[in-house]
N, C-alpha and C positions, 0 to 999 in steps of 0.2 A: 880197672886194670891198674892204678896209681898207687893202690895200698901193695899190689900186687909185687910191682915194679921195684916198691921202698924195703919189700920185704926182701928179694931172689939177689937185690945187684949189691954192691958194697958200695954205697952212695955214700962221697966224702968229699960231700959241698961246702964252702964253709959259710953260704950265704945262698938266699933264694930271694927270687922274683917273680910272681907271678900275676896275671893284669886276668880282673874276672868281671867283662861287658856287659851290663845286663844283670846287675849282681840280685836283685830284683829285693826279697826280703834277707840274704846274705847267708845266708845255710853255709851254701857250697864254697863261697868266699873263707869260709870262718872254718871249714873243714880241710879247704887246704893250709891254712894256716896253721893247721893242727900239725898235721901232716909234716908241711915242711920246715916249719920251726921243732918239731918233734916236742911240742910243749902238749902234753899230758894235760897240766893246766888251764888248755882252751878247749872250753869244749861245747857243742852243741845244745845240750841243754840245758846251760847256762845262758846261749843267746837265745835261745829260745824263748827261754820266761822274760830276758831282757826286752824282747819282743813282742810280748803277749799286751802290751800295751796298746800296741798298734791298731786301728782300726778296724785291719782286717786279718784274718784268722792267720797264722803260720800255720800251715798243713804239708804232707810231703815232706816229712824229715828222710833227710841221707840216712845212712849208715854210717855213724862215726867213723873214721880212720884209727886204726889199733897202730901205734906206735913202738915199732921193734925198739926192744928194750938196749940193744946196746950201742944204738948211736945217742947221740950228747944234743943239745940243743944249739940251734945254728938262729946267728939274726938276718932278718931279711923281712919284707914285705909283701903284703897281699894287696892289691889294689881293687879297692869295692867301687864298679863306677855301674851310678845309677841315674838317669835322670828324672827317675818322678816323684816335683817335692816333695809330698809329704813323708814317700819311704823313704826317701834320704832323712829327711828330719827324725824318724824310726830307726834307721840306720845308727843314724849320729848318737842318740837318744842309748842305745843299746851298747855302741862301742864306749859310752863313756862308763856306761854303767857295770860293765864287764871289766874292762879295765886293757881290754883287747889292742889297746893303741900302739903299742910296739910293735906289732906283728899287721895290723891292719891299718888300712886306710880307707875313709870312705867322699867319694868325689863325686856334688852332682854336675853331672853330664852328657851326652849322647856323643855316640860317636860315631864317627862316617869317614869316607875318602876325602870330607875338607874340611880346615878348622874356622870358626867365624861363629855365630849364633844360629837357634833355629826354636820355632815355639814346638809346643812337647805338650798334650794333655797333661791336666791337674785332677786330679783322682785320690778317694783315697790311699791311706798308706796301705801297701801291698796289693794294690791292682796290678793286674798285669795282662800282658798280649796289645798296650799300645807301643806306637812307635810314630818315627820321625813324620811318617809318612799321614797320619789320622788329623794333625794341623796343617799340612800343605794345605794349596790350593785345589780344591778337588777333594778334599778330609774327610773323611766320614764325621768330623769331629765340629760344630759350631766353635768359632773363635774365641767366644766367653770361656770357655772352660782351656786354655791352651795359653801356656806361659811362654816367657822366653828364655830358652835354660844355654850354656854354653856347648859347643859340641868340638870335639877334637878327631883331628885323627890319630891312631894311635904312635905315630912319631912325634909328633910333637907335644902329646901328653906327657910322654915320657919325656922329652928333651924339658919341657916344663918341670918335673919333676928330679929334674939331674941324675935321671938313670937313660939315658939315651945310649950311651954306652954299654950298660948292662945285659945281660942274654936274659930272655923273656922264658924261664924255666919251663910255666903252667900258663897256658892261652885257653880261656873260656871266655866264649862269644854268644849271645844269648839275644839279640840285638832286633828280634821282633821282622824277618824278612830285608836287613839289612846287613847281615852278616858277611856276606862280599865286600862291600862297601870297608867296612872294619877292617 
């Protein structure tokens, strides 16, 4: 629906802000950056190649957004927020290799309804399906596989990025059962 919206509406924004909570391998975040920045140089194929060195395969490639030709490029950011430590390392490596840092920010953090820190599972890059509940008391993962990560509310995170008054154009949340809290 996003691509349809941008094709049919006369979108005249000069900047954009998108937040992808639970960014995983960054494919949706990169696709949002491509569409919202209107930059055809941002490529899912290039991102996937840069992520290929991670220990988990990058699969499930979304269809790359087509940018309407009459749109000119605009500035803005997509925030890719991911708590899994090894996945964040892979995301940062891909960000460095692709040079997409003018449109994409990678942050290691979990999102919830409180700001602080919490234990989060620490597994291979690209592993999905883990949440804050897994390392909480009574969770299903032994403490030795959990590491402390920062936790933010959406408002506190955006305040820390100096964007607390900027409206969010797209918010994508995949927080493995913590979507409501985010």
